[in-house]
N, C-alpha and C positions, 0 to 999 in steps of 0.2 A: 116725421122723417128726419133722420140724423144726416146732415150734410157731410159729416166726416166719414160716413160709411162709403163714400165715393173715393176712388183712388186719386182722381185728379184734385179733389179738395184736400186730401192728406198731403199730396206733394206741394200744393199751393201754400198750405199752412207751414210746412217745414221750411220751404224756401223763404217765406215771409219772416219767420223767426230768425233764420240765419242772417239775412240781410239787415233785419231790424236790430240785431246785436252788433254786427260787424261795422256797419256804416257809421253809427255814432261813435264807436270806439276810435275810428280814424278821425272823425269830425272833431272830437274834443281837442286834438292837437292842432287841427286847422284853425279852429276858432281862437285858440290861445295864441297862435302864430299870426293871426289876422290874415288868414288866407281862405276866408270862407267861400270865395268864388272859384277856388282852384278846382273843386269837384265839378262844378258846372262847366268850366273850361275843358276839363278832361273828357267830359261827356261829348262836347263838341268835336274834340279831336278823335274820340273813339268812333264817332259817326262816319268819319272818313274811312276808318278801317272796315266798317260794315259795308259802305258803298264799294270799297275795293274788293271785298269778298264777293259781292254780287257780280262785279265785273269780271274777275278772274276765275270764279267758280270754286272758291275755297270756303271753309267753314267760317261763319261770321265772327264767332266769339274768339277763337285763337287769332284770327287776323286783326280784329279790333284790339285785342290785348297787346299784340306786337306794336301796332301803330300808336296806341295810347302810351305805352312805356317809352317809345321813341319821343312822343310829344312831351312826356314828363321830363325826360333828359334835356330836350330843347328848352323847355321852360326854365329849368334850373340854370342852364348855361346863360340864358338871356338875363335872368335875375341876378346872377353873380357878376356878370360883366358890365352891366349898366343899370343904374337906378334912375337916371334922368329920362332916358327914352325907353326904359324897360316896360313901362305900362302900355305904351303904344305898341311895342313889339309883341307883348303878350296878347293884346287885343287882336292883333292881326293873326296870331297863331290860333286863338280860340274861334274867332268868327270865320277864319279861313277853313277851319276844321269842319264846321257844319256846312259851309258852302261846298267844300270838296266832297263831303258825303253825298249831298244831293246831286252834285254833278256826276260823280262816278256811278251812282245808282241809276241815274237817267240814261247813262251810256250803256248800261247792262241790257242784255237781251231780255225781252219779256216785260211784264208789268210788275215792277218791284215796289210800287208805292204802298201797297197794302202790307207787304212784308217789312218795309222800312218803318212803317208806323208802329209795328209790334216792338221794335227796338227803341223807338222814341218814347212810347207811352207804356210799354210793358204788356205782358199778357199772362197773368197768373194762372188762368184756366188752362193754358196750353203748356205749362211747365212739365217737361218730361223727366224721367228718372235720371237720365244723363245730366240734365241741368242741375238737379239736386245734388248729384255726386260732385260735379264741378264746384258748386257753391260750397259744399261741405269741405272739400279738400282745400280750396282757396282760403276759406275762413280759418281752418286749422293752421295753415301755413302763416297766415297773417297774425293770428294769435300768438304763434310761436315767435315770430319776429318781434312783436310787441313785448313779449315776455323777456326777450334777450336785450332788446335795445330800448325798452320803455323809459329808463332813466335818462338816456341820452336824448331821446325824443322830447321828453319833458323839459330838460335843460335848454335845448335849442328853441323850443316853443316859448319858454319863459323869457330867456335873455340870451341871444346868440353870442354876445360879447363875453358874458359870464361863462357860458359853455366853452368858448374857445380858451379862456384862461384856465379852465379846469381840465384842459387836454382833450376835449371832445372835438372830433372832426366835423365841424359845422356843415361844410358843403356836402360831405358824404351822407350825413344824417338828414339834411334837407332833401337830398336826392331820394333817399330811402322813403321819406314821407310822401314825396310826390309820386313815387312808384306805387306805394301802397294805396294811395288815392286812386291812381289809374286802374289798378287791379280791382279795387272795390267797385268802381263805377262800371267797369266792363262786366263783371260777374253779376251785377245787379240789373243790367239792362234788360235781361229776359224776363225779369219778375216785375220790377216797378218802372222800368224805362229809363233811358238816358236823361230825360228832362226832369225826372223826379228823384232819382237816386241821390243827387247832391242835396236835395231838400231834407232827405232822411239823415244825411250826414250832419247837417247844420242846425235845423230847426229844434230837435230835441235838446241839443246842447245849449242853444240860445235860451230856450225856455227854462232849462235846469239852472242856468246861471242867475236867473232872476231870484232864485230862492236859496242859493248856496254862496259860500264865501271862499271856497278853496277848490283847487283842481280835483283833488280826490273826492270831495263831496259832490262835485258836478258829475264825475264819472259814476258814482254810486247812484245818484238821482236818476240819470238817464237809463241805467240798467234796471232800476225799479220800475220805471215807466214802460220800458220795453217788455 
């Protein structure tokens, strides 16, 4: 019996391939920038969006996307204004995010624990056609942004001071990277879950770096593995 003869397995495979290619493509910049935990933090913030959606009765993914992007902006503002207390403030944002998600979900009517776990751990078997479409559109837009701003993202990830000297708007590009991270985390939460999508962003890159010596070689290596 061929498992791919089932529609839900076909959707699961397509969704896995999309997130498996997109997440490390963003992660290669995060690892180079030493922001490996940013994806995990954005997952915590996105959970607040999921809880808020349960409370007000909106769709979880669009609501989580708005909240995660707002969180990405807040993170960049905190990082830009203070480096001494920035780590503590970021920790409060990240851990406050997961606490807010659980609190809002508990205030929602009905039993939302089972539904919340689907976004925490993902559920490939329940991926719908709409989820695949959202994944594909978001991935295409992210690839387009990377094609346009890839050089600037690389320069800022390599050396922000050098990028500034060459005329790159470091704060804007840093914000762009944070927003791309937030978008990737949110669109991946229905497939692999908020707790695991950041691992897909970082682990393949960290593994590829053990066998490569350049940024381009690392990118090619994780694509080959994917």
